[in-house]
C-alpha positions in Angstrom: -159.4 14.7 101.0 -156.0 13.4 99.2 -154.1 14.8 102.2 -151.7 11.4 103.9 -152.8 8.9 101.0 -150.1 7.4 99.0 -152.6 5.1 96.8 -155.1 6.0 95.0 -157.9 3.7 93.1 -160.0 4.3 90.7 -162.8 2.5 89.0 -163.1 2.5 85.5 -166.8 2.5 84.1 -169.2 5.7 85.7 -165.9 7.5 86.9 -163.2 7.2 84.4 -165.6 6.7 81.1 -169.1 6.7 80.5 -170.9 3.6 81.3 -174.6 3.0 79.5 -175.5 -0.4 80.5 -179.1 0.0 79.3 -177.9 1.1 75.8 -176.8 -3.2 75.3 -180.1 -3.9 76.5 -182.0 -1.9 74.4 -179.7 -3.6 71.1 -180.7 -7.1 72.8 -183.9 -6.5 72.7 -183.7 -4.9 68.9 -182.6 -8.7 68.0 -185.6 -10.0 70.1 -184.3 -11.0 73.2 -186.9 -10.6 76.3 -187.0 -7.3 77.8 -187.8 -8.9 80.8 -184.8 -11.2 81.2 -182.6 -8.2 80.3 -182.2 -5.8 83.7 -179.2 -5.1 85.7 -181.4 -7.1 88.9 -182.5 -9.9 86.9 -181.3 -13.0 88.4 -180.0 -15.4 85.5 -178.1 -12.4 83.3 -176.6 -10.8 86.3 -175.1 -14.4 87.4 -173.9 -14.6 84.2 -172.6 -11.0 84.0 -170.9 -11.3 87.2 -169.1 -15.4 85.7 -168.1 -13.5 83.1 -165.9 -10.6 85.4 -165.0 -12.6 87.4 -163.2 -14.3 84.4 -165.3 -17.9 85.3 -166.6 -18.4 81.9 -165.3 -17.4 78.5 -166.5 -14.7 75.9 -168.2 -17.7 73.9 -169.9 -18.9 76.9 -171.2 -15.5 77.8 -172.3 -14.8 74.2 -173.2 -18.4 73.4 -176.0 -17.5 76.6 -177.1 -14.5 75.3 -177.7 -16.3 71.8 -179.9 -18.9 73.8 -182.4 -15.8 74.3 -182.5 -14.8 70.9 -184.6 -15.8 67.8 -182.2 -18.4 65.9 -182.3 -16.0 62.6 -179.0 -15.8 62.2 -176.0 -18.4 61.2 -174.3 -18.3 64.1 -171.1 -16.2 63.2 -173.4 -13.3 62.0 -175.3 -13.5 65.6 -172.2 -13.8 67.6 -171.0 -10.3 65.9 -174.2 -8.8 66.7 -174.1 -9.4 69.7 -170.2 -8.6 70.2 -171.6 -5.0 68.7 -174.3 -4.9 71.1 -172.3 -6.1 74.4 -169.8 -3.4 73.4 -172.7 -0.3 73.2 -172.3 0.3 77.2 -169.3 1.5 76.8 -169.7 4.9 76.7 -167.4 8.6 76.4 -164.2 9.4 77.1 -163.3 12.9 78.9 -159.5 13.6 77.9 -158.8 15.7 80.8 -159.9 12.7 83.6 -156.9 11.0 81.8 -154.7 13.8 82.1 -155.6 14.6 86.1 -154.1 11.0 86.6 -150.8 11.9 85.0 -150.8 15.0 86.9 -151.7 13.2 90.6 -149.2 10.5 89.5 -146.3 13.6 89.1 -147.6 14.6 92.2 -145.9 11.5 94.1 -149.2 9.5 94.2 -149.5 5.7 93.3 -152.3 6.2 90.2 -154.1 2.0 90.1 -157.4 1.1 88.5 -159.6 -1.4 89.7 -162.2 -2.4 87.9 -165.2 -5.0 87.2 -164.7 -5.9 83.3 -164.2 -8.4 81.3 -162.2 -10.2 78.3 -164.5 -8.9 75.3 -165.1 -5.3 77.1 -161.4 -4.9 78.0 -160.0 -5.3 74.6 -162.5 -3.3 72.9 -161.6 -0.6 75.5 -157.9 -1.3 74.6 -158.5 0.0 71.3 -161.0 2.6 71.6 -158.7 4.5 74.0 -155.6 4.5 72.0 -157.3 5.6 69.1 -158.9 8.5 71.4 -155.6 9.5 73.0 -153.0 8.1 71.1 -151.4 5.5 74.2 -152.3 2.9 75.7 -154.6 3.2 79.0 -151.7 1.5 80.6 -149.7 4.5 80.2 -151.7 6.5 82.6 -151.7 4.2 85.4 -149.1 2.3 87.8 -151.0 -0.8 87.9 -154.2 -2.1 86.9 -156.0 -4.3 88.8 -158.7 -5.8 86.2 -161.5 -8.4 88.0 -161.3 -10.5 85.1 -157.9 -11.6 86.2 -158.3 -11.5 89.7 -161.0 -14.0 89.4 -162.8 -11.6 92.2 -165.4 -9.1 92.0 -166.1 -5.9 93.7 -168.0 -5.4 96.0 -166.4 -8.9 97.7 -164.0 -7.7 99.9 -161.6 -9.9 99.1 -160.8 -8.0 95.7 -159.4 -5.0 97.9 -157.6 -7.6 100.3 -156.1 -8.7 97.0 -154.9 -5.2 95.7 -153.8 -4.0 99.5 -151.8 -7.0 99.2 -150.3 -6.7 95.8 -149.1 -3.1 96.6 -147.7 -4.3 100.0 -150.0 -0.9 102.0 -152.0 -0.4 104.4 -155.4 0.2 103.6 -155.0 3.9 105.6 -152.5 4.4 102.2 -155.4 4.4 100.1 -158.2 5.9 98.5 -160.9 5.0 96.6 -163.0 6.6 93.8 -166.2 4.4 92.7 -170.0 5.0 91.7 -171.0 1.9 93.5 -172.5 2.4 96.6 -172.2 -1.3 97.6 -168.6 -1.4 96.0 -167.3 2.0 98.1 -169.6 0.2 101.6 -167.1 -2.7 100.5 -163.5 -0.6 100.2 -164.7 0.8 103.9 -165.3 -2.7 105.3 -161.8 -3.2 104.9 -160.2 -0.2 106.3 -160.2 1.8 103.0 -161.3 5.0 102.6 -163.6 5.7 99.8 -165.3 8.2 98.1 -168.8 7.9 96.3 -168.8 9.5 92.6 -172.4 10.6 90.5 -171.6 8.0 87.4 -170.9 9.8 84.5 -170.1 13.0 86.0 -167.8 15.5 85.3 -164.5 16.0 88.0 -165.0 18.4 90.2 -163.8 19.9 93.9 -160.6 18.3 96.1 -160.0 15.7 93.0 -159.1 18.4 90.4 -157.7 21.2 93.2 -155.6 19.3 95.8 
């Protein structure tokens, strides 16, 4: 699987760390949000989440939208803090062996990069949690980080893959992409990048662990 590849591109949520969007939605419902609007397929919440992931709106704007869907029973500062806590509940468990494996792959000569749909709020939480668990910054395990909110693009937009290739100065055929989304893998393949569909939140096995 890794033969003839130079650059390995990894998704973050669902591949490297567990992702549980339903936990955040359940926490917001407990705060009084209407459950019918808090689904990944709801047009309005999905639009705000995509804009946030692209860096087109700020954390304050995202949380203000969420607050508008909640009963006004708390002062704004307290409510903001509770929204932030609920928002970060979707960030799940870390498996240290996956990150140690990234380091092994780099030692074998592969260039290892991350391509993640994420946002300012989540990224700040991820960096703090990761360093507390691993004792090293997340950046230390990668050659480069490509984050949607910094690139102002979002998977499965094909342009985000083209921007990554341009930044790397690489041909698509040099790359192998790991993601837990069928749509994201299809987008990668549309620009010539070979993609491996990973099971969300699953342990790694097979060729990825035994090249």
